[in-house]
N, C-alpha and C positions, 0 to 999 in steps of 0.2 A: 585289547578293549574292545575291538570289533568282533571276537569270535563269536559264533553261534553254536547251538546245540546243547545249552544247559537246561535242565528241566526244573520245575518248580521245587523240588526238593533241594537244590542247591540255595534256597532261600533261608535255610538252617545251617548254622555253624555245626561243626562236628560234636559240639555239646549239645546240639538241638536247640539252639536259642533262634527263634524266628526272626527273620530280617525282612521287612516290607520292602517291595519295590516301587520307587516313586520316580515317574517319568516327567522331565521338562522338555518343552519345545525349546529351540535356541532363539531364532530371528524373532524379535519382537516380544519375547518371553523373558528370556536370560538377558538379552540385549534389548537397547531401545530402537535400534534400526538394523536394516538388512547387512549381516557381516559379509555376505559374499560379493555383493556391489561395491561395499567399502573395501574390501581386500583388492578388487579388481583396480579400483581407482588408486588406491596406495602403491600397487604394484608397478603401474604403468605411468603414473604421473596424471596430472590434471588435464593437460592437453591432449593425450594420446587417448584418456579416457573419453573425453568429449568428442573426439573424432571418432572413436569406435561406436560410442551410442548413437551418432548420428547415421552410422552404416547399419546400426541395428533397427532403425526407425520402421522401415518396412516390416520386419519382423514383429515388431510391437504393435504396429497397426493390424497385421494379420492375426494376431493373437485376440483382438477384440471379436473376431469371428469364430476362430475355433477353440479358443479358451484352452488350450495345450500348453500348460506351464512347462511340461518336460521339454517340448519342442523349442520354446522361447528360451529355456535355460540352456538347452544346447546350443543354440546360436550364439549366445553370450561366451560360453566356453570356447566354441571354435573362433570367435573373434578375437579373444583376449588371450588364451591359454593354449591353443593348440600347437603342438611341437615342443613344449616346455617339458623338461624330464621330469620324472618323478623325484628325483633327489632335489632339484632346484625349486620346484613347488613346494615341497616339505620344508626345505630350508626358508623360503620366503614366508610361508605360512607360520612357522615359528617366530621369525623375526616381527611379522606382524600381530601376532599374539603378545608378544613381549612388549611392543611399543603401544597397542591400542587397546589392551583389554579393559584397563581403568576408564577408557573413555567410552567404551562400549557396554560394558555389562551393568544392568540395572542393580543400585545398592539394595532396593527391597527384596528383589528376586534373590539375590545372592544371600541375603540374610536367611530367607526360607531354606534355600539349598543347604546352608551351614546348620541350621536348625534340625532338619532331617539328617543331615550327616552325623550330628551329634547323637541322635537317636539310633544310629546305626544302620540306617535305611539304606538299601542298594539304590545308587542314584544312577539314572539313566538319562542320556540325551537323546532325544529323538528328533531330528531335524531333516527339513528338505534340501538343505545346503550340502555341497559335498563334504564327505567325511574328511578328506585330506585337508580342508580349509579350517575345519572346526576342532579336529584333533588337538591341537596344542591348547585351545580354550579348555577341552575337556580334561585333558591331563591335569592343566592348572588348578581346576576346580576339584580334581579328585574323583571325577567321574567313574563308576566301575565298569561301564559301557557307553559307547558311542554307537547310534545307529543312524546312518545318514544315506544320501545319495552316493553311489560310488562311480568315481571316473573311470573311464576306460583308457587303458594304456596300450600302444602298440609293442610289436616285438623288441623294440629298441628302447622301450619304458618311457614313450614320450605319450603325452595327452593327445588323444585322436579327436575330441570334441564330442564324443559319444558317452554312454553310461552303461556300466555293467549291470545296474538294478534300475527298476522304475523309480521314477521320482518319489521320494520318501515322504508323501503326504495322505492324508485322507485315509481310506481303507488300507494303505500301503503301511502306515505306521502300525496298526494292529497286526498287520500279517508278519511285520519284521520283528516285532515284540514276542508274538508267539513262536517265531521260528528261533529266537534266541533263548526263550525261557519256558517252552512248553506250550501246548494247547490249552491247558488248564490253569495258565498263569492268572493272576489277579494283580491290579495295581492298588495300592493303598491310597496314592493321590497321583494326579496328573494335572499339569499346567501347560497352558496354550494361549494363543490370541485370535487365530483365525479360523475360518470354516474347515481348513486342512487339518485343524487339532480335534475336530469334534468327536469323530470316531474313538480316538484314543481316550478323550475325557470321559466318554461313555462307559469305558471300562473301569473307571477308577471309583471307589468308595468315595473319595473327596475328589471332585472335580473343580477346578479352578480355571475359568475363561476370564481373560484380560484383568487379573487381580494385582498386577504390577504396573506401576506407573512411574517408578522413580527414574532420574536421569543423574549420572556422575556429575560431580562438581567440577573435575578437571577436565 
């Protein structure tokens, strides 16, 4: 799902049927709240999460000055995930998605997703959240590709607290889409909810900013 290097010609089937590319942001767009922080809280429990967030307070205060989201996110990863093995992280992410997808995914967003799916679109999730956490949701939705922030792992395949890629927001979303589909790629539609999605939405024939507001009933 995270493979790169396909060009725009792959938007056509062997029979020559064009398949438009449609991109969705994840947090706040397909979901109604931040999935990464929800995952961290779910994984460590309410008490450990509260203690960890208290330790992150100086970093959150410093963010008001430097506005570097990648730095703040790295601090959260180091606080809650450093030393966790890739296998354990992926297993936890799978369990989290299985338990919480219905509580997190917006019904109106998933309906639009399914409508594009029925039309044969190539559906892509483009998110600033770690790919490892979002991957089970992407598989469950039937996304053709997931583009997100990539966590770094050490020689023992454990989370280091750093990233292999820049934080996937703003211009980085456009760069990663072009890396995946080619410089001449076009988006039929794109959906997002923050300033970090504006560059991606500007590429789309049909941009959708904050068009979803639904919340799950369960």
